[in-house]
C-alpha positions in Angstrom: 0.0 0.0 0.0 1.3 3.4 -1.0 1.8 5.8 1.9 3.4 8.8 0.2 2.8 10.7 -3.0 5.4 13.0 -4.7 3.7 15.6 -6.9 6.0 16.6 -9.7 6.4 17.7 -13.3 7.9 16.1 -16.3 11.5 17.0 -16.9 11.9 18.7 -13.5 15.4 18.7 -12.2 14.2 19.7 -8.7 11.9 16.7 -8.7 14.9 14.5 -9.6 16.8 16.0 -6.7 13.8 15.4 -4.3 13.7 11.7 -5.3 17.4 11.4 -4.4 16.8 13.0 -1.0 13.8 10.7 -0.3 15.9 7.6 -1.2 18.8 8.9 1.1 16.2 9.4 3.9 15.0 5.8 3.3 11.4 6.9 2.8 9.3 4.1 1.3 9.1 4.7 -2.4 6.4 7.3 -3.1 3.8 7.2 -5.9 4.8 9.7 -8.5 1.9 12.0 -9.6 2.7 14.3 -12.5 0.7 17.4 -12.4 1.2 18.4 -16.0 -2.1 18.7 -17.9 -4.3 18.4 -14.8 -5.9 21.8 -14.2 -6.8 21.1 -10.5 -3.3 19.8 -9.7 -1.7 22.7 -11.6 -3.7 25.2 -9.5 -2.8 23.5 -6.2 0.9 22.6 -6.8 2.0 24.5 -9.9 4.6 26.7 -8.2 5.3 24.3 -5.3 6.5 21.2 -6.9 8.0 18.9 -5.9 5.7 18.3 -2.9 5.7 15.2 -0.8 2.3 14.2 0.7 1.5 11.6 3.4 -1.8 10.1 2.4 -3.0 9.1 5.9 -2.8 12.5 7.5 -2.7 14.7 4.3 0.5 16.4 5.6 2.6 18.0 2.9 6.3 18.8 2.7 7.3 21.5 0.1 10.6 21.6 -1.6 13.3 22.4 -0.7 13.9 19.7 1.9 16.9 17.6 2.9 17.3 14.2 4.6 17.0 15.7 8.1 13.8 17.6 7.2 12.2 14.4 5.7 13.1 12.3 8.7 11.6 14.9 11.1 8.5 15.3 8.9 8.1 11.5 8.9 8.1 11.4 12.7 
């Protein structure tokens, strides 16, 4: 069961960096949701991507984040 979603864009170097940080933080692999072409997601996340969302609580972590910030956010 997926617990995390990473909202991102196609060809987004910041999104690639975020995935590297999440792997280094040993976060369970998130589902990737690309906001390109989805009007509702564009309005919500357009200038914020990449954004990590925990599905259970709805908590979100906006970029920029590092390993320490991800681990703190997970707790």
